[in-house]
C-alpha positions in Angstrom: 103.8 76.9 81.7 101.3 79.3 83.3 102.2 81.3 86.3 99.5 81.9 89.0 97.7 85.1 89.6 99.6 85.3 92.9 102.9 85.6 91.0 101.4 88.2 88.7 100.2 90.3 91.6 103.5 89.8 93.5 105.5 91.2 90.6 103.1 94.1 90.1 103.2 95.0 93.8 107.0 95.0 93.8 107.0 97.1 90.6 104.7 99.6 92.4 107.1 99.8 95.3 110.0 100.2 93.0 108.6 103.3 91.3 107.7 104.7 94.7 110.9 104.0 96.7 110.9 107.1 98.8 108.0 106.4 101.1 105.9 103.4 102.2 103.2 102.3 99.8 99.7 101.6 101.2 98.4 98.1 100.3 95.0 99.7 99.6 96.7 102.0 97.0 98.5 99.1 95.3 95.3 97.1 95.2 93.3 100.0 93.8 95.9 100.7 91.1 95.8 97.2 89.8 92.1 96.6 90.6 92.8 93.7 92.8 91.3 92.6 96.1 93.0 94.0 99.2 92.4 90.8 101.0 94.2 88.8 98.3 97.0 91.3 98.2 97.5 91.0 101.9 98.0 87.3 101.5 100.6 87.9 98.8 102.3 90.5 101.0 102.8 87.8 103.6 104.6 85.6 101.0 106.8 88.6 100.0 107.6 89.5 103.6 108.5 85.9 104.4 110.9 85.9 101.3 112.4 89.3 102.5 111.3 91.0 99.3 109.0 93.4 101.1 109.3 95.0 104.5 106.4 96.5 106.4 106.4 99.8 108.2 104.0 100.2 111.0 102.1 103.3 112.1 100.0 106.1 110.7 102.4 106.7 107.8 103.3 103.1 107.4 102.9 100.7 104.5 105.2 98.4 102.6 108.5 99.0 100.9 111.0 96.9 99.0 113.1 94.7 101.3 116.2 95.7 99.4 117.0 97.8 96.2 114.9 96.8 93.2 118.2 96.1 91.3 118.9 93.3 93.8 115.5 91.5 93.4 115.3 89.2 90.4 112.1 88.3 88.8 113.1 84.6 89.2 113.4 85.1 92.9 109.9 86.5 93.0 108.5 83.7 90.9 110.1 81.1 93.2 108.7 82.8 96.3 105.2 83.2 94.9 104.7 79.9 93.0 103.7 76.8 95.1 104.7 74.3 92.4 106.7 73.9 89.3 105.1 70.7 88.2 105.0 71.0 84.4 103.6 67.5 84.1 102.3 64.9 86.5 105.6 63.0 86.3 107.4 66.0 87.9 105.8 64.9 91.2 108.3 62.7 92.8 105.6 60.8 94.7 103.9 59.7 91.4 105.2 56.4 90.1 102.3 55.5 87.7 104.2 56.1 84.5 106.4 53.1 83.4 108.8 55.5 81.6 109.5 57.7 84.7 113.2 56.5 85.1 114.2 57.0 81.4 111.7 59.5 80.0 113.1 62.0 77.5 110.0 64.2 77.9 110.5 64.6 81.6 114.2 65.6 81.1 113.2 68.0 78.3 110.7 69.7 80.6 113.3 70.0 83.4 115.7 71.6 80.9 113.0 74.0 79.7 112.1 75.0 83.3 115.8 75.7 84.0 116.1 77.9 80.9 112.9 79.7 81.8 114.1 80.5 85.3 117.5 81.5 84.0 115.9 84.2 81.8 113.8 85.4 84.8 116.9 85.4 87.0 118.6 87.7 84.4 116.0 90.5 85.0 115.4 92.5 88.1 112.4 94.4 89.4 114.3 97.6 88.5 114.5 96.4 84.9 110.8 96.0 84.8 110.3 99.4 86.3 112.7 101.5 84.2 110.0 103.9 83.1 109.6 105.2 86.6 107.9 108.4 85.8 105.5 106.9 83.2 104.6 104.1 85.6 103.9 106.6 88.4 101.5 108.4 86.1 99.8 105.2 85.1 99.5 104.0 88.7 98.4 107.5 89.8 101.2 107.8 92.3 101.3 111.5 93.3 104.9 112.5 92.9 104.3 115.7 94.8 103.5 113.7 97.9 106.8 111.8 97.7 109.2 113.3 100.3 112.3 112.9 98.0 110.5 113.6 94.7 113.0 116.3 93.8 115.8 113.6 93.8 113.8 111.1 91.6 
């Protein structure tokens, strides 16, 4: 299974926000940190907002923040929101009926079982788990801790 770039960027953006929880993050800063297109990131932000994973703050000091605490956002939830399809094989598409084995295929069942196990592992980890090294990640992402209003509490 291969996840899309959209999912990769979605997880990264949420991790960025998780290590910068005290103020809104600018989409331009997130994009620059990961060397990704702002335009592409804005599209991903729409997906994350629609899934209530990110909230937007308007105004001069606005930006994006996690929609709820990082501990409450599972990686599986992000993957489900960002991925458009989980078709591991053509026969996963319910509209396809060109395989004569479709109703009794062991391969199809095995892939379903594997996908469920994959998602179970992702559901067991949160964005907070991925962002445990908060200070190291801030340094790597060039997030200025001094600018953070509540930096003394971090």
